N, C-alpha and C positions, 0 to 999 in steps of 0.2 A: 514940293511936296514931302511932305515926310511918312516915310511909311513904318507902321507898327510891328512890332515882330510878333509875328502870330502864322498861323496856318491858314493860306486863301484858297478858295476852291474859283469856278469859271465864273459863275454869278459875282461874286465878289472881285476879282479882276475885271469882269466887264464893266461892273459899276466905277471901280479905280479908273480905267482907261475913258470913262463917260465924263468923268469930272472936270469941269474947266479949268480948274489950276492945276492939272497933270501934265510935268513937263517931260515926260520922256513914255512915249505910248507904247512901248514896245517889251513886251516882257512875254516870257513863257512861266509857265508853273511846273514843278518837279514836285511830287509827293507834297503838294502844298504850299512849298515855298516858290517865292517869286526870282526869278534870275532876268536880271537886266538883260536886252539886247541891244548890242551896236547897231547904229546907222551903216545903212550900206553904203558903200564908194560909188565912183562910177563906173569901173567894169564890172562889178558885183552887180549894180541896177542894170545894164545893159546886157550881160549874161540872162540875167532872170527875164527880161522881156524877150528874147531871143526863144528862151525856152518857153516859156508861155506862148509864144506866135504859134511856133513849131505843134505845139502838141494840143493848142485848143483849134487849132484848124482840122487837126487829124481827129479828134472827137467828137467836135462837132459836127462834121461833114457827116459823119457815120454816126451820130446819136447815139455815141457810146457812153458820153457821163461830163462831167464839169471839171475844169481846170481853173484853179485858183491862185492867187499870188498873196503871200503873206498874209493868209487866212488862218487863222487859230481852229485848231482839230483837237479833241479829246476823245477816248474810248469813252463808249456810250456806258458803261460800267464805272469810270472814274472821272469823278467831278474834281479831283485834287490836282489834275496833271494836264496842261494844256502846250500842244506844242504848235508850230509856227515854222513850217515850211516855206523855203523860197517862194517857190513853186509846188503844186499838188497837183495830180488829178485823184478824182474818186466818181466811179464806175455808177451808169444809172440805178444797177442794181444794189449799191452801197449808200447811194446818195440819199439823205432823206429828203422827203417829199411831204411838205414843200421844203425849200433848199432854205436856211434859215438866214435871218438878218445876223444873229449873233455868233460866236463859234459855232462850229461845226460838230454835233455830237456823234461824230464817229471817226475812223481813222481814214486818211487816203491811201487810195491801192498802189498810188506811187508816189513819194515825197524826193523832191530836189532840192539839196542844201549847194550853194555854192559857197566857197572858200574865198573870204576877203581877207587883205593882207597884215588885218590884227586879228584872224581869228585861229585857233589853235588846231592842226589837223587831227590831234587826241581827240579836242573835245568833239569834232564834226562827226567822226568814227563813231564816239560812244553814243550822239545823238542817232546817228544812223541804225545802231544794235536797241536803242529804246523804241524809235519808230518799229523795228521790225517785232520785237517782242511783245507789243501793242496791236499790232494786226495789219501794218504795211507790208506789202508784197515786195516791193522793189525801192529799193531807194538810189538815187543818181547822187554822188558828189561829184561837182564841177570844179574844176581847179585853173582858173584863168592864168594864173602866173606859169604853170607847168603846159597848158594847154591840155589837159587831159580829165577822164573822167573816171571814179572810182565806182563799181554798180555792184551794190551788194545786195544778197538775198538770204535768208534764212533756211537752212536744208531741215529736212525732214528729221533728223536726229538732234533739232534743235540747236544746233552749230549756226557758226556765222560762216559765209564762202563772201569773198569778194575779190575784181578782178580788175587790172588798171585799164582803159583804154585809151591810146594815143590819138593825137590830131588826127593821123592818117586813118585812122579806124572810124567803123560804124554803130553807133547805139541803137539797141532795139528794145521794143515794149515788151518782148517776150512776150508771155501769156498775158500780161497784163491790160497792155494794149498791143493786138496782134495785128501784127502789119506796119508798124509804125517802125520806121528806120531813118535815120539821120547821120549822116556825115557829121563828125565832129569839127571837119575843117569849115562847115558852114557857122559854127556856134564861135568858133575863135577865129575871129577875121581882123 
């Protein structure tokens, strides 16, 4: 399928992804421009499954919100940007009701990005900042190769703060998922 050089919005992208001859169904939109995403590898998929399982069970048992895998989210006031975190959590208070069949017109409270061997850590860190600038409260960047997770937040002054947790550390849901704790050794087996 040949893509025309033009600016796209979330409706255009939905239509594009719905076409039978679409040979790459993984795109994000940044300011109306299509960015092709690579397909995840085995370790990436396994890590996404584990994050999904632990987060979904925690959130569902407590009625806190919705966990998704590779779903598209866009700021409600920006139809020219669409982000597809590997795993995401959106609280009941921020989730649209009913939850849409198409892209979610809100940003997740928590976005999880998993670094694959062909990913640039710099690009993933830039993506974390984009999430935070658009309303996501907490971003986890999982790095299976080093068995670590970077935790990203936006500070009150608009700056970004991040810290790296090692396999021996515990990951916290902080104020986004209060009470959620996960030993990183459970993720990286």
